[in-house]
C-alpha positions in Angstrom: 108.7 57.6 176.2 111.4 55.3 177.6 112.8 52.1 176.0 113.8 50.7 179.4 111.0 48.1 179.8 111.7 46.9 176.2 115.4 46.5 177.1 114.5 44.5 180.2 112.2 42.3 178.1 114.8 41.9 175.4 117.4 40.8 177.9 115.1 38.3 179.5 113.9 36.8 176.2 117.1 36.7 174.3 119.9 35.7 176.5 118.8 32.2 177.2 118.1 31.3 173.6 120.4 30.2 170.8 120.3 28.1 167.6 120.6 24.4 168.4 123.7 22.8 167.0 121.6 19.9 165.5 120.0 22.2 162.9 123.3 23.4 161.6 125.4 22.2 158.6 127.1 23.8 155.7 123.9 23.3 153.6 121.3 23.5 156.4 118.2 25.5 155.7 119.4 28.3 158.0 122.8 28.5 156.3 121.1 28.6 152.9 118.7 31.3 154.2 121.7 33.4 155.5 123.5 32.9 152.2 120.4 34.2 150.3 120.2 37.3 152.5 123.9 38.0 152.1 123.7 37.6 148.3 120.9 40.1 148.3 123.0 42.5 150.4 125.9 42.1 148.0 124.0 42.6 144.8 121.4 45.1 145.8 123.6 47.1 148.2 120.9 47.0 150.9 119.0 44.6 153.0 115.7 45.2 154.9 114.7 42.9 157.7 111.3 43.8 159.0 111.5 47.5 159.9 115.3 47.4 160.2 117.9 48.2 157.6 121.3 46.4 157.7 124.1 49.0 157.8 127.1 46.8 157.5 127.7 46.4 153.7 131.2 44.9 153.9 132.1 43.6 157.4 128.9 41.6 158.0 129.1 39.7 154.6 132.7 39.0 155.2 132.0 37.5 158.6 129.4 35.1 157.2 131.4 34.2 154.1 134.4 33.2 156.3 132.1 31.0 158.3 130.4 29.3 155.4 127.2 31.2 156.1 126.7 29.4 159.4 125.0 31.3 162.2 127.4 33.4 164.3 125.3 33.5 167.5 125.4 29.9 168.6 127.0 30.8 172.0 124.3 32.1 174.4 127.0 34.0 176.3 127.6 36.2 173.3 123.9 36.9 173.0 123.8 37.8 176.7 126.9 40.1 176.4 125.4 42.0 173.5 122.0 42.4 175.0 123.6 43.5 178.3 125.3 46.2 176.3 122.1 47.2 174.6 120.5 47.4 178.0 123.2 49.8 179.3 124.1 51.7 176.1 122.1 54.7 177.3 124.9 55.3 179.9 127.1 56.2 176.9 124.5 58.7 175.7 123.5 56.5 172.8 120.1 55.0 171.9 119.5 51.3 172.0 117.1 51.6 169.0 120.0 52.4 166.8 121.0 48.7 167.3 117.7 47.1 166.2 116.3 46.7 169.8 112.6 46.6 168.8 113.1 44.4 165.7 115.3 41.9 167.7 112.5 41.7 170.3 109.9 41.1 167.6 111.9 38.3 165.9 112.6 36.6 169.3 108.9 36.7 170.1 108.1 35.1 166.8 110.6 32.4 167.4 109.2 31.8 170.9 105.8 31.3 169.3 106.7 27.9 167.8 108.8 29.0 164.9 112.2 27.7 166.1 112.6 25.7 162.9 111.8 28.6 160.6 115.1 29.0 158.8 114.2 32.5 157.4 113.4 33.8 160.9 116.5 32.2 162.3 118.6 33.8 159.6 117.1 37.2 160.1 117.6 37.1 163.8 121.2 36.1 163.5 122.0 38.7 160.8 120.4 41.5 162.9 122.4 40.5 166.0 125.5 40.7 163.9 124.6 44.1 162.4 123.7 45.4 165.9 127.2 44.4 167.1 129.0 46.0 164.1 127.0 49.2 164.6 127.8 49.3 168.3 131.5 48.8 167.7 131.5 51.4 165.1 129.8 54.0 167.3 132.0 53.3 170.3 135.2 53.6 168.2 134.3 56.6 166.0 131.1 58.1 167.2 127.6 58.1 165.7 127.9 61.6 164.3 130.4 62.4 161.5 132.7 65.2 162.8 134.0 65.8 159.3 130.5 66.3 158.1 130.2 69.1 160.7 133.7 70.4 160.0 135.1 69.6 156.5 138.6 70.6 157.7 138.5 68.1 160.6 142.0 66.6 160.9 141.6 64.2 163.9 140.2 61.3 161.9 141.2 57.8 162.7 141.1 54.6 160.8 140.9 50.9 161.8 144.4 49.6 162.6 145.7 48.3 159.2 147.7 45.6 161.0 144.5 44.2 162.5 141.6 42.7 160.5 138.4 43.9 162.2 136.5 41.0 160.8 138.9 38.5 162.3 138.8 40.4 165.6 135.0 40.1 165.9 135.1 36.5 164.7 137.7 35.7 167.4 135.6 37.4 170.1 132.5 35.5 169.1 134.3 32.2 169.0 135.9 32.7 172.3 132.8 34.1 174.0 134.7 37.2 175.1 132.5 39.8 173.5 131.9 41.8 176.8 135.6 42.3 177.2 136.0 43.3 173.6 133.3 45.9 173.8 134.8 47.3 177.0 138.2 47.6 175.3 137.0 49.7 172.4 135.4 52.3 174.5 137.5 55.4 175.3 139.6 54.4 178.3 140.3 57.9 179.6 139.2 59.7 182.8 137.2 62.3 180.9 134.9 59.6 179.3 134.3 57.8 182.6 133.6 61.1 184.3 131.1 62.2 181.7 129.3 58.8 182.0 129.1 59.3 185.8 127.8 62.9 185.2 125.1 61.5 182.8 124.0 59.0 185.3 123.8 61.7 188.0 121.6 64.0 185.9 119.4 61.2 184.7 118.9 60.3 188.3 117.8 63.9 188.9 115.4 63.7 186.0 113.9 60.4 187.2 113.1 62.2 190.5 111.3 65.0 188.8 114.2 67.4 188.0 114.3 70.7 189.9 112.0 73.6 190.6 112.3 76.9 188.8 113.2 80.0 190.7 110.7 82.8 189.8 111.9 86.0 188.3 112.1 89.3 190.2 114.6 91.7 191.7 118.2 90.4 192.1 118.4 88.0 195.0 121.4 89.0 197.2 122.9 87.6 200.5 121.1 89.1 203.5 117.8 89.5 201.7 114.5 88.1 202.9 112.4 86.9 199.9 110.0 84.0 199.5 112.0 82.9 196.3 114.9 82.0 198.6 113.0 78.8 199.5 112.9 77.7 195.9 116.5 78.7 195.4 117.6 76.5 198.3 115.7 73.5 197.0 117.0 74.1 193.5 120.6 74.1 194.6 120.1 71.1 196.9 119.1 68.9 193.9 122.4 69.5 192.1 124.5 69.2 195.3 125.6 72.9 195.3 123.8 73.4 198.6 124.6 70.7 201.2 122.9 72.4 204.3 119.6 71.6 205.8 116.5 72.2 203.9 114.1 74.7 205.5 111.3 77.1 204.6 113.4 80.1 205.7 113.2 83.0 203.3 116.5 84.4 204.6 119.4 84.4 202.1 122.2 83.3 204.5 125.9 82.7 204.0 125.6 79.0 203.4 123.3 79.7 200.5 125.6 82.4 199.2 128.4 79.8 199.1 126.1 77.4 197.3 125.3 80.1 194.7 129.0 80.9 194.2 129.7 77.1 193.7 126.9 76.9 191.1 128.2 80.0 189.3 131.8 78.6 189.2 130.4 75.4 187.7 128.7 77.4 184.9 131.5 79.9 184.2 129.5 82.8 185.6 130.8 85.6 187.7 130.9 84.1 191.2 129.3 87.1 193.0 126.8 85.0 195.1 123.8 86.8 193.6 120.9 85.6 191.5 120.6 88.2 188.8 119.9 88.5 185.1 122.9 86.3 184.2 122.6 83.6 186.7 118.8 83.1 186.9 118.3 81.9 183.3 121.1 79.4 183.7 119.7 78.2 187.0 116.3 77.5 185.3 117.6 75.5 182.4 115.7 72.2 182.4 117.5 69.0 183.5 116.8 67.5 180.0 119.0 70.2 178.4 121.8 69.3 180.8 121.5 65.7 179.9 121.6 66.5 176.2 124.7 68.6 176.8 126.5 65.8 178.5 125.5 63.4 175.7 127.0 65.8 173.1 130.3 65.8 174.9 130.4 62.0 175.3 130.1 61.9 171.5 132.9 64.4 171.1 135.0 62.2 173.5 134.4 59.2 171.2 135.8 61.2 168.3 139.0 62.0 170.0 139.8 59.9 173.1 141.4 56.9 171.5 145.1 56.1 171.6 146.3 59.5 172.6 150.0 60.1 172.9 151.4 59.5 176.4 152.0 63.3 176.8 150.1 66.2 175.2 148.6 69.6 175.6 144.8 69.7 175.7 143.4 73.1 174.7 139.8 73.3 176.0 138.3 76.1 173.8 134.9 76.4 175.4 136.4 76.0 178.9 139.0 78.7 178.4 141.7 76.6 179.8 144.6 74.4 178.6 146.1 71.4 180.3 149.3 69.4 180.2 148.5 65.7 180.4 150.8 62.8 181.0 149.5 59.3 181.2 145.9 60.6 181.6 146.9 62.8 184.6 146.9 66.6 184.6 150.3 68.0 185.5 149.6 71.6 184.9 147.0 74.0 183.6 146.5 77.6 182.6 143.7 80.0 181.8 143.5 80.9 178.2 141.8 83.4 175.9 140.3 82.1 172.7 138.6 83.4 169.5 135.5 85.5 169.8 132.2 84.7 168.3 133.1 86.1 164.9 136.6 84.7 164.7 136.4 81.2 166.1 139.3 79.2 167.3 139.2 76.0 165.2 139.4 72.4 166.4 142.5 70.5 165.2 145.6 68.7 166.3 149.2 69.5 165.7 152.6 69.7 167.5 154.4 72.6 169.0 157.7 72.7 167.2 159.4 75.9 168.4 159.1 79.0 170.5 159.8 82.6 169.3 161.0 84.9 172.1 160.3 88.6 171.7 158.2 88.1 168.5 157.3 90.8 166.1 153.6 90.8 165.1 152.6 91.2 161.4 149.1 92.5 161.2 146.9 89.9 159.4 144.5 90.9 156.6 141.3 90.6 158.6 142.5 92.7 161.5 144.0 95.2 159.0 140.7 95.6 157.2 138.3 95.5 160.1 140.2 97.0 163.0 143.2 99.1 161.9 142.4 100.7 158.5 139.3 102.6 160.0 141.7 104.1 162.6 144.3 105.0 160.1 141.8 107.0 158.1 141.7 109.3 161.1 145.5 109.7 161.1 148.7 107.6 161.7 148.8 108.2 165.4 147.6 104.7 166.2 150.7 103.2 164.5 153.1 105.4 166.5 151.3 104.6 169.8 151.4 100.8 169.1 155.0 100.9 167.8 153.9 99.4 164.4 156.3 99.9 161.5 155.1 100.4 157.9 157.3 98.4 155.5 157.1 98.7 151.7 157.5 96.0 149.2 161.2 96.5 149.0 161.5 95.9 152.8 162.1 99.6 153.6 160.5 101.3 156.7 158.2 104.1 155.7 157.1 107.0 157.8 153.3 106.4 158.2 152.7 110.2 158.1 153.8 110.2 154.5 151.0 107.8 153.5 147.5 108.8 152.4 145.6 106.2 154.3 142.2 107.4 153.0 143.0 105.9 149.6 142.8 102.3 151.0 139.6 100.5 151.7 140.6 96.8 152.2 144.2 96.3 151.1 147.4 98.3 151.3 150.8 98.0 149.5 152.6 97.7 152.8 153.2 95.3 155.6 152.4 96.5 159.1 154.7 95.0 161.7 154.8 95.7 165.4 158.2 95.7 167.1 159.1 93.3 169.9 158.6 94.3 173.5 156.0 94.4 176.3 153.7 96.4 174.1 153.6 93.7 171.3 150.2 92.1 170.7 151.8 88.7 171.0 153.5 89.6 174.3 156.9 88.2 175.0 156.7 84.8 173.2 154.7 82.7 170.8 154.5 79.0 170.4 154.3 77.7 166.9 152.3 74.6 165.9 152.0 74.3 162.1 148.4 74.2 160.8 146.3 75.5 157.9 144.6 78.1 160.1 147.7 80.1 161.1 146.8 79.6 164.7 149.4 79.7 167.4 149.7 80.1 171.2 151.1 83.3 172.6 151.5 85.7 175.5 149.6 89.0 175.7 150.1 92.5 177.2 146.4 92.5 178.1 146.8 90.5 181.3 143.7 91.8 183.0 141.5 89.9 180.5 142.4 86.5 182.2 140.3 87.6 185.2 137.1 87.4 183.1 135.0 84.3 183.4 134.1 84.3 179.7 137.3 84.7 177.6 136.2 84.4 174.0 138.1 87.7 173.2 140.8 87.0 170.7 141.0 87.0 166.9 141.4 83.2 166.8 144.8 82.5 168.3 145.2 81.4 171.9 146.6 83.6 174.6 148.2 81.8 177.5 148.2 83.3 181.0 151.1 81.1 182.3 153.3 81.4 179.2 156.6 81.4 181.1 155.7 78.1 182.8 154.6 76.7 179.5 157.9 77.6 177.9 159.8 75.9 180.6 157.8 72.8 180.4 158.2 72.6 176.6 162.0 73.1 177.0 162.0 70.2 179.4 163.2 72.3 182.4 166.7 72.0 181.1 169.5 73.8 183.0 170.2 75.8 179.9 166.6 77.0 180.0 166.1 77.9 183.6 163.6 80.6 184.5 166.5 83.0 184.9 167.8 82.1 181.4 164.4 82.6 179.9 163.9 86.0 181.6 167.3 87.2 180.5 166.5 86.4 176.9 163.2 88.2 177.2 164.9 91.2 178.6 167.1 91.6 175.5 163.9 92.4 173.5 165.6 90.6 170.6 163.7 88.2 168.5 165.0 84.6 168.8 163.7 81.2 167.7 164.3 78.2 169.9 163.5 74.7 168.6 162.0 72.3 171.1 164.1 69.3 172.1 161.0 67.2 171.3 157.8 68.3 169.6 154.8 68.5 171.9 151.5 67.1 170.6 148.6 69.6 171.1 144.9 69.0 170.7 142.5 71.9 170.4 139.0 70.6 171.3 135.6 72.2 171.9 134.0 70.7 175.1 131.0 72.3 176.8 131.0 69.9 179.8 133.8 68.7 182.0 134.2 67.0 185.4 136.9 67.9 187.9 138.7 65.5 190.3 136.0 66.1 193.0 133.2 65.0 190.7 131.8 68.5 190.2 130.2 68.8 186.8 131.1 72.0 184.9 128.8 73.3 182.2 130.1 75.9 179.7 128.3 78.3 177.4 128.1 77.0 173.9 130.0 80.1 172.7 130.2 79.0 169.0 126.8 77.4 168.8 128.1 73.9 168.0 126.2 71.6 170.3 122.9 71.7 168.4 124.3 70.0 165.3 125.9 67.2 167.3 122.7 66.6 169.3 120.6 66.5 166.2 123.0 63.9 164.8 122.7 61.8 167.9 118.9 61.9 167.9 118.3 61.1 164.3 118.2 57.7 162.7 121.5 55.9 162.2 123.4 57.0 159.1 126.5 55.6 157.5 129.3 58.0 157.1 132.8 57.9 155.7 134.3 54.8 157.3 132.2 52.3 155.2 135.2 50.0 155.0 134.8 49.4 158.7 131.1 48.5 158.3 
């Protein structure tokens, strides 16, 4: 069921109507009715208008009290601006019903039916318009779903600017009739948000045209084959723009179709082998509705984060297995990365890279010791010799691993296991330190072949960087003292050295399962940690108030 006809009706009925100035005064019936409703909200802590609940417990009463309880929606331009926003809010992946769409329509119809002097109805209408606006601002600034409720250790929370009174800001917009510009300004103004909105429009357009056909199962479809399913495959890939050639009823899997399959696979982080087998076919047949929901989820994540970012930062895209160097919303550089596996997730957080350690040692963490290394040591100490891992006792002395009875230890040992620096080291030739509660850092790796894999959730939580040398040079600001030659000379010494950065680099670790490139191609990623469902459920459920009640 769509709300689009209701939105059109609401816009048509509401925008030309406002409260006549001659019915207003400080003690007019409508002002007294508004005061009565605000008093109930203040004392009872809730206010029900028809089937709608007022969410704004602080900001809305403040607005009316500052204006002597007079109606706030006397300017028809403001009504139009708000209703235009409600009519278009689906383009942000949000639901107009969260902003009292149906109840506003009911109230307006009642007023149109000869009740224009009904002070109670006028008051209800005005208050609901205000609550709709506050809710809308709240969602565009912070998101509808509470990220901290999904992740109690979330550290990217934002607050309303303490130097700006949000009540005064809304009041000024309403008085000046510049509501549309204000709502535009509080949306994320970064390329990723605009690109995701465009992608949502594209896939909703596909849905309105009936979506796409499913490709039937069967043997793997390969280039050069003749199979009746090729006709469905060609039609399917035409819908999403992967195939741009002429449609035909040919059952021959030609080179143009192979290129289209590879393009589809690249957009979905699949092995781009040009074949439709057991991995590609299920992804190909995912309904368009699920793609739309995935884009909506990522628009919500963008609202959590994409506000007032620093001019320059590193963006670590966990689900996309790639990191980016941004400056002024432009990508200057990127690198493939490896992130935590399904059992040892890489967390979402923000921090700053403060220094680089060249030729690091690696101290085996407790989890890896317990789950990975101790089982091997019970078979003998050969693993430690092969990996050049030293055994250090509590007095700091190096112990010969052959003298230790490893079978005695199940989970903990009275030693520290530390791998020496060098090309064999698990952290590679350097690590990048960003203080955080998770002990997560970026680093090189000796397992270079893993970067060729499409799905790279392979680490124990930390992030392995393919282009670590280029990253180091960027962080050191390409200074003469830190030329590529200088960096390589330091690496070749195999001596551990810490180098503080000339300026700390902000870094944001984020989990995004949809992105859009500069060509407008939409990339869908596997939800490797199973996080999308909770966000989607939050978007689809009724509006709930979360921690920023002071804003509301």
